[in-house]
C-alpha positions as CSV (number, residue, x, y, z in Angstrom):
1,L,13.7,-23.6,-13.7
2,E,14.1,-27.3,-12.9
3,T,12.4,-29.8,-15.2
4,R,12.7,-33.5,-15.6
5,G,14.3,-34.9,-18.7
6,A,11.7,-36.2,-21.2
7,R,13.6,-39.5,-21.7
8,T,15.7,-39.8,-18.6
9,G,13.5,-38.4,-15.9
10,Q,16.7,-36.8,-14.5
11,P,16.5,-33.3,-13.1
12,R,17.6,-30.5,-15.6
13,T,18.2,-27.0,-14.3
14,I,18.4,-24.0,-16.5
15,A,18.2,-20.2,-16.1
16,T,15.8,-18.6,-18.5
17,L,13.9,-15.3,-18.9
18,C,10.3,-15.3,-17.6
19,M,7.6,-12.8,-17.5
20,P,5.6,-12.6,-14.2
21,L,1.8,-12.6,-14.6
22,G,0.3,-12.3,-11.2
23,R,1.4,-15.5,-9.4
24,D,2.2,-17.2,-12.7
25,L,5.2,-17.1,-15.0
26,V,5.1,-16.9,-18.7
27,L,8.0,-18.5,-20.7
28,G,8.8,-18.1,-24.4
29,G,10.6,-21.0,-26.1
30,S,12.7,-18.9,-28.4
31,N,15.9,-20.9,-28.5
32,W,17.4,-17.7,-30.0
33,G,15.4,-18.1,-33.2
34,Q,16.8,-21.5,-34.0
35,E,14.7,-24.1,-35.9
36,R,14.2,-26.3,-32.8
37,D,12.3,-25.7,-29.6
38,P,14.6,-25.6,-26.6
39,A,15.1,-28.8,-24.6
40,W,13.3,-27.4,-21.6
41,V,10.1,-27.0,-23.7
42,H,10.3,-30.6,-24.8
43,N,10.8,-31.6,-21.1
44,L,7.8,-29.7,-19.9
45,R,5.6,-31.1,-22.6
46,A,6.6,-34.6,-21.4
47,N,6.3,-33.8,-17.7
48,P,4.6,-30.4,-16.9
49,Q,5.6,-30.7,-13.2
50,C,8.6,-28.5,-12.5
51,K,10.2,-26.3,-9.9
52,A,10.8,-22.6,-10.3
53,T,12.9,-20.1,-8.4
54,F,11.7,-16.5,-9.0
55,R,11.9,-13.4,-6.8
56,G,12.0,-15.2,-3.5
57,Y,9.6,-18.0,-4.5
58,V,11.0,-21.5,-4.7
59,G,8.5,-24.2,-5.3
60,A,6.5,-26.5,-7.4
61,M,4.8,-25.3,-10.6
62,T,2.8,-26.9,-13.4
63,A,3.4,-25.9,-17.0
64,R,0.8,-25.6,-19.7
65,E,1.5,-24.7,-23.3
66,L,-0.7,-21.8,-24.5
67,K,-2.4,-22.3,-27.8
68,G,-4.8,-20.3,-30.0
69,A,-6.5,-17.3,-28.5
70,E,-4.7,-17.8,-25.1
71,R,-1.4,-17.6,-26.8
72,A,-2.4,-14.7,-29.0
73,A,-3.6,-12.8,-25.9
74,I,-0.3,-13.1,-24.2
75,W,2.1,-12.7,-27.2
76,N,2.1,-8.9,-27.4
77,P,2.6,-8.4,-23.6
78,L,5.4,-10.9,-23.8
79,V,7.1,-9.0,-26.7
80,R,6.7,-5.8,-24.8
81,F,8.4,-7.5,-21.9
82,N,11.3,-8.7,-24.1
83,P,11.3,-7.3,-27.6
84,Q,13.8,-9.9,-28.7
85,Y,11.0,-12.4,-28.9
86,A,9.7,-10.6,-32.1
87,H,13.2,-10.9,-33.6
88,Y,13.5,-14.6,-32.7
89,Q,10.0,-15.2,-34.2
90,E,11.1,-13.5,-37.4
91,A,14.2,-15.6,-37.6
92,T,12.4,-19.0,-37.7
93,E,9.6,-20.7,-39.5
94,R,8.4,-22.4,-36.3
95,R,5.9,-20.8,-34.0
96,L,7.6,-20.0,-30.8
97,P,5.9,-21.9,-28.0
98,V,4.6,-20.0,-25.0
99,L,4.2,-21.7,-21.7
100,L,2.3,-20.7,-18.6
101,L,3.6,-21.9,-15.2
102,N,1.3,-21.8,-12.3
103,R,2.0,-22.6,-8.7
104,S,1.0,-26.2,-7.9
105,G,-1.9,-26.4,-5.6
106,D,-3.3,-23.1,-6.7
């Protein structure tokens, strides 16, 4: 995942787990259960345009943080995909952010 730094605008590249959802990707901002969201979440909130590399796809995507019923609907499938998310959620008082990335232009 390549994001733009929220303050600097500089490219930031990280490897992170994602759950495929059709042509979209779902990301959980667990930060291993720490009390702060990961930097990439902060970057995507500031600039939702990003670039993803996943299973042969390399291209532009747009991130959107899921809230309310949308987040609730995807939370259990995300935990089934990676059960660690449940442990991370239990380890912190913050609500883990869930972001949906869809291919730009779709």
